[in-house]
Each structure stands twice: as structure tokens, then as C-alpha cells.
N, C-alpha and C positions, 0 to 999 in steps of 0.2 A: 187598256193595251185591245188591237186589236183581233179578232178571230181570223180567221185564215179566210177569205172570198168565199169559196163555193161552204163550206161551212156555214159562214153566216148567210147565208141567200137560203140552205138548208131550216138555219133555223130560225127562221123568220115563216119559212111557210111550216113547221112548222106548231108555232105558236096560234097561226089560227086553222089551225086543223083541231075539227070539236071529241071533247070528250065525252061519251056519254055519263047522265047521272048512273049508271051503276057501278060506273067506273069509280067516277068521282067519290060517291059515295066507299068503294073499297079502300079509294085514295088518305083517303082522309082522314085513317088511322097514321099515316104518313106524314101527314103533314102534323098533327097533332102532335108526336113525338119531338119532329122535328123546330117547331114553335115552342113547345115545352121548352127543350133543351136550353133554346135562341133567347126565350126571357132568362133562364134563371143562367146566362150569360157561361154555361157547363158546354165541354166540346160538344159536336153531332158527330159522330162516330155510326155508319150504316157497312153493313155485311148483306150483299146482296148470295142471296147461298140458291144454287140447285143440283141434281144432281154431277152433273159430270164439268162444271163450272169451264162450260165450252162455248157457250154461246146465249139465254136468254141471261142469265145472270153477267155473266159479260157487256150486254149490249146498258145495262140496267148502270152498275155501275159507272161505265162510261159515260153515260146518259144523265146520272148524279150527277158527276163529277163536270162535265159542261154548265148543267143547268144551273148548278149553284154556284158555279163562278158565276153564269150569266147575270143572275138577279142578285149578286153580292154577298151570298150567307156561305160564314165558313164552316165544312168539311171535310172529315175521311169517308172515303168513297170506296168500299174495299170489294172484294169478293171471295168463294170458297166453293166449293162443291163436300158431295159426302165422299167422290174418287176422283182420281187427278187424269185428265185426257190432256187434253191442247186446246188451246182457245181458236177456235174450231175454220181452219182457211175462206170458208163461205161466207163468218161475221167478218174476217178480218176482208176480206173483200167490198163486202156491205159497208162498212165504216170508213172504207176507203171513198168508198162510193158519194156518202154524204160528205165529202170535202173535211175528217182528218185524215193527219199524213200518221201513217204509220210504219215505223222499221220494228225488224230484230238487232235485238241486242247486238252487236258484234260477240259477244264472250259467250254467251247463251242465248243463243237460236230460236229456243222456245217461246222466252223472253220477247213481247213486242212493248217497242216504245212509242206511245200516242201522245201526239202534240193536235192542240186547239190553236195556239202561236205561234210566230217562234220566237218571243217573246218569253213563253212561257215553259218550268222543265215539264218533259212529258212527265207519261204516266208506265208502272211499268204495268201492263197487263199478260198475264198467261195464268194458267192452270193452277190451281191450290187446293188442297182440303178447305176445309174451311176455321180448322184449330189450327194450321198452318202458322209459327214463331212468326210470320212480319202479320200476321193480322192479325187487328187486339184483341185482348181475351176475357176481356170481359168491361160490361159498362158499353155495352152497341145496340144497335137495333138490329135482331137479325129477321131480313125480308128473304122471305122466302120466292124464289120466282116460277117454281113448278111442283106440278101436284105430287112427283114424286118425289121431293126431299122433304117439302110439309108432309108426308106420312111418314119419310121413313126417317127424321129426325126430331121427333116427338120434343123431345128437349133440348137447347144451345147450350150448352155451359156459360156460364157471365153473362150470360142478352141481359140486356135491360126492359127487350120490349122484342114483342114475334109477332109479325104481318106478315101476310102470305098477299100475294101480287102475283099470283099463279098470270102465266102466258104460253100460251102455242108452243108447242116446239117445234124451229121450221127446217131441225134434220128431217121432216117425211118429205121433202123436199129434193134430198140430195140425191143426184145425179138424176136430178128430172130435169125435164125447160125452162119446168119453172124456179128451180131452184133463186135465182137471183130477187126476182117480185117475189115470192116468200120471202125468203131472208130483208127484202128492204120494206118490208108491209109490217114487219115483227119489229124491226128495228125505228120504223116508224111510229109503231104505238105506242114501245118503251119512249120513245124520242121528244113526243107529245106530253105524254103522260108525266116525267121528269120536268119536265118544262115547266106545265100545270101545275104542282106543286111546289114548286121553289117561288112561282108567284104567286103563288099563296100568301108566304112566309113574309113577316112582320119584321 
């Protein structure tokens, strides 16, 4: 199956992007979780959690989904927050610029259908609480993508592992001339790190 051409070009550029030793050290816990599940022939379920489930956790869900597919690793990639808001328009615009196709669902406009290929069912992306019924309730890795969620959720019921991958919030640029560049930079960091993680899985 072929990725959309613009997305394929973006992925190749992200594969060559350097991940710092400090970030590799932090990402190792996620690599270890995924590898242990693969070795045990057990389901790999990742839930990316941030306070509003609108920017960083959405980027991480999307790129874990894409990176796992690219590297041939079967996973369930989910996201949630401690509050319900919306998949932020600036984040949607950023993933479109990287080559994903994103359209609102006809019956539920707050839900966006994100595609990496014309041959694959789209991923339904929208803001929800981490304990929303659509998310798996046990035996998953809770991957915390912002410090607020890490501090405010000391315990995620049902999680088999808790992994802190804090990212700076691009919302600081909202309404400024730098918002597109800031969102694209945060997406690029998350994309390159998820591609690095799944490239390590044997």
C-alpha cells in the first residue's frame, strides 16, 4: 500500500531528522513497552494523553498510527484528555500540510477522518476524555504528552505502563504570525520521534 505522495515525501524527510540522545533516552520506555508486547505476541495498545486532547496528543496518536504501519508493527493508537475540547484547527491544518488527508465526518463534524492512503480505512480523530468508552479501558500504555496531564493524572486506571513524553505546547503561538511554523515544528518533532521508536522494533 502506498502512502499519499506528499505524505511519503514528508515521512522520508522525518526519517533523516536527528533525534537527540536525551530524547532517545526518554523514548526508550516506549520502545521497551512495544517490543515486550511484540515479543509476547500480545496486543500493543497506546493511549496518548494530554489535558485537552487537542494538539500534542492528537499529533502523537496520528504519528504512532502512521509510523507503526510504515514499520509493519500492529498497534491500536488512541488518545484522550482530562478535559474534552476539540481537535484544534491549527493542528488539523498542520497535519494537512504534512500530507495527510483530513475531512470532517458528515454526521459528526467534530470528528475528523484522517487518511494516510486511498487504500486504507481512515482514522477517526476527535477530542475525548482518556476514559471515554471508545478507548481501551485496561492493558494499555498511558503515554503522557504534556506536563499538565502528567501532574494532574497521577494514576490512569487500567494502564499497564505510564510513560512521560512531554512536548511543548504549540498553542503559545495561536493568533500570532508564527502559529503555522510552531505547529509544524511540534508535529515534526513528534513525527520523527514516533518514526524512530517504531524503527527500533524487531
